[in-house]
C-alpha positions as CSV (number, residue, x, y, z in Angstrom):
1,M,-1.2,21.2,-24.7
2,D,-2.8,22.6,-21.6
3,R,-6.2,21.5,-22.8
4,L,-4.9,17.9,-23.0
5,R,-3.1,18.2,-19.7
6,Y,-5.9,19.9,-17.8
7,P,-9.1,19.0,-19.6
8,I,-11.3,20.2,-16.6
9,G,-9.1,23.2,-15.9
10,T,-6.7,23.8,-13.1
11,F,-7.6,23.4,-9.4
12,E,-9.6,26.3,-7.9
13,P,-10.6,25.8,-4.2
14,V,-13.9,26.9,-2.8
15,P,-13.1,29.1,0.2
16,N,-15.1,28.3,3.4
17,P,-17.2,25.4,2.0
18,T,-20.5,24.6,3.6
19,P,-21.2,21.2,5.3
20,E,-23.5,20.5,2.3
21,Q,-20.6,21.1,-0.2
22,R,-18.3,18.8,1.9
23,S,-20.9,16.1,1.9
24,S,-21.3,16.4,-1.8
25,W,-17.5,16.1,-2.4
26,I,-17.3,13.1,-0.1
27,G,-20.2,11.5,-2.0
28,E,-18.4,12.3,-5.3
29,M,-15.2,10.7,-4.0
30,T,-17.0,7.5,-3.2
31,E,-18.1,7.3,-6.9
32,I,-14.6,7.8,-8.3
33,P,-13.5,4.1,-8.2
34,S,-16.5,2.9,-10.2
35,I,-16.2,5.8,-12.7
36,V,-12.5,4.9,-13.2
37,R,-13.4,1.3,-13.7
38,L,-16.1,2.1,-16.2
39,N,-13.7,4.3,-18.2
40,V,-11.0,1.7,-18.5
41,Q,-12.8,-1.7,-18.5
42,S,-13.1,-1.9,-22.3
43,L,-9.5,-0.9,-23.0
44,N,-7.1,-3.5,-24.3
45,S,-3.4,-3.8,-23.5
46,E,-2.3,-1.6,-26.4
47,Q,-4.7,1.1,-25.4
48,L,-3.6,1.0,-21.7
49,E,0.0,1.6,-23.0
50,T,-1.1,4.7,-24.9
51,P,-0.1,8.1,-23.4
52,Y,-3.1,10.4,-22.7
53,R,-1.1,13.2,-24.4
54,P,2.2,13.5,-26.2
55,G,4.9,13.2,-23.5
56,G,2.4,12.2,-20.9
57,W,1.9,9.0,-18.9
58,T,0.2,6.0,-20.3
59,V,-3.3,5.1,-19.2
60,R,-1.8,2.3,-17.1
61,Q,0.5,4.7,-15.4
62,V,-2.3,7.2,-14.7
63,I,-4.4,4.5,-13.0
64,H,-1.5,3.3,-10.8
65,H,-0.6,7.0,-10.1
66,M,-4.2,7.7,-8.9
67,A,-4.0,4.8,-6.4
68,D,-0.6,6.0,-5.2
69,N,-1.8,9.6,-4.8
70,D,-4.9,8.4,-3.0
71,M,-2.9,6.4,-0.5
72,N,-0.7,9.4,0.1
73,A,-3.7,11.7,0.6
74,F,-5.3,9.3,3.1
75,I,-2.0,9.3,5.2
76,R,-1.8,13.1,5.0
77,F,-5.3,13.4,6.3
78,K,-4.7,11.0,9.2
79,R,-1.5,12.7,10.1
80,A,-3.2,16.2,10.0
81,L,-5.9,14.8,12.3
82,T,-3.5,13.3,14.8
83,E,-0.5,15.7,14.7
84,E,-0.1,19.5,14.9
85,R,0.5,20.8,11.4
86,P,2.6,17.9,10.1
87,I,4.9,18.2,7.1
88,A,3.3,16.0,4.5
89,G,5.7,13.6,2.9
90,S,6.2,14.1,-0.8
91,Y,7.0,11.6,-3.5
92,R,8.5,11.7,-6.9
93,E,5.5,10.7,-8.9
94,D,7.4,10.9,-12.1
95,L,9.9,8.3,-10.8
96,W,7.2,6.2,-9.2
97,A,5.6,5.9,-12.6
98,E,8.7,4.3,-13.9
99,L,8.9,1.6,-11.2
100,G,8.1,-2.1,-11.9
101,D,4.8,-2.2,-10.0
102,Y,3.4,0.2,-12.6
103,Q,3.5,-2.7,-15.1
104,V,1.1,-4.9,-13.1
105,P,-2.5,-5.2,-14.3
106,I,-4.5,-2.1,-13.4
107,E,-7.0,-4.3,-11.5
108,A,-4.6,-4.1,-8.5
109,S,-4.9,-0.4,-8.4
110,L,-8.7,-0.4,-9.1
111,V,-9.3,-2.7,-6.2
112,M,-7.0,-0.6,-4.0
113,M,-8.9,2.6,-4.9
114,E,-12.2,0.9,-4.1
115,S,-11.0,-0.2,-0.7
116,L,-9.2,3.0,0.1
117,Y,-12.1,5.2,-0.8
118,G,-14.4,3.3,1.4
119,R,-12.2,4.0,4.4
120,F,-11.4,7.5,3.3
121,A,-15.1,8.4,3.0
122,A,-15.8,6.8,6.4
123,L,-13.0,8.9,7.9
124,L,-14.3,12.1,6.3
125,R,-17.9,11.5,7.3
126,S,-16.8,11.0,10.9
127,L,-15.2,14.5,11.1
128,H,-16.5,17.5,13.0
129,P,-16.7,20.6,10.8
130,T,-13.8,22.2,12.7
131,D,-11.6,19.2,11.9
132,F,-11.6,20.4,8.3
133,Q,-9.7,23.5,9.4
134,R,-6.7,21.4,10.6
135,T,-3.7,21.8,8.4
136,F,-0.6,20.1,7.1
137,T,2.3,21.5,5.1
138,S,2.7,20.3,1.6
139,P,6.2,20.6,0.1
140,T,4.6,21.6,-3.2
141,H,1.5,23.6,-2.1
142,G,2.5,25.0,1.3
143,V,0.1,25.1,4.3
144,M,-3.2,23.4,3.3
145,S,-6.4,22.9,5.3
146,L,-8.2,19.6,5.1
147,D,-11.0,21.5,3.5
148,T,-8.8,22.6,0.6
149,A,-7.0,19.2,0.5
150,M,-10.3,17.3,0.2
151,Q,-11.3,19.5,-2.7
152,R,-7.8,19.1,-4.3
153,Y,-7.9,15.3,-4.1
154,A,-11.4,15.1,-5.5
155,W,-10.3,17.4,-8.4
156,H,-7.1,15.4,-8.9
157,D,-9.0,12.2,-9.7
158,R,-11.7,13.9,-11.8
159,H,-8.8,15.5,-13.7
160,H,-7.2,12.1,-14.5
161,I,-10.5,10.6,-15.4
162,A,-11.1,13.4,-17.8
163,Q,-7.6,12.8,-19.4
164,I,-8.5,9.2,-20.0
165,A,-12.0,10.0,-21.3
166,A,-10.6,12.7,-23.7
167,L,-8.0,10.2,-25.0
168,K,-10.7,7.6,-25.6
169,Q,-12.8,10.2,-27.4
170,R,-9.9,11.5,-29.6
171,S,-8.9,7.9,-30.4
172,G,-12.5,6.8,-31.2
173,W,-12.3,4.0,-28.5
174,H,-15.8,3.0,-27.4
């Protein structure tokens, strides 16, 4: 079950990343919306309603969750850059996935991710290396630097893309 849940493995941060690594992660983040779109563009309604694993979210829920998580990440970054060690808001992702907006077409979240990542990348590229040492407190992960948070958010979306890709492969969807 863990292989289905974490197809790329669990998150492992790189301590003290270099400016080149940061730049690479930012570049990777800008590609995520198009990678997501490519992975889901051929799926029909029935396939979008298929859980990526037994007891897991449907592909539709995963896509909407990714957009929600990315919005939360962007706000956490902006707060960490403008406040001293803010406490990041948390959200009940399990309950959000059951709300009515998770039934809208995934295009809404795909467009949201495309727009949001454009701004997020612009923000990250504008930062001085010392800005990445700023922190916020996550209710689930404790004190986290923006260096670690950036890596976590990039991993998070790769993780969900891999879940969808693995489901497509197991199901023989092309």
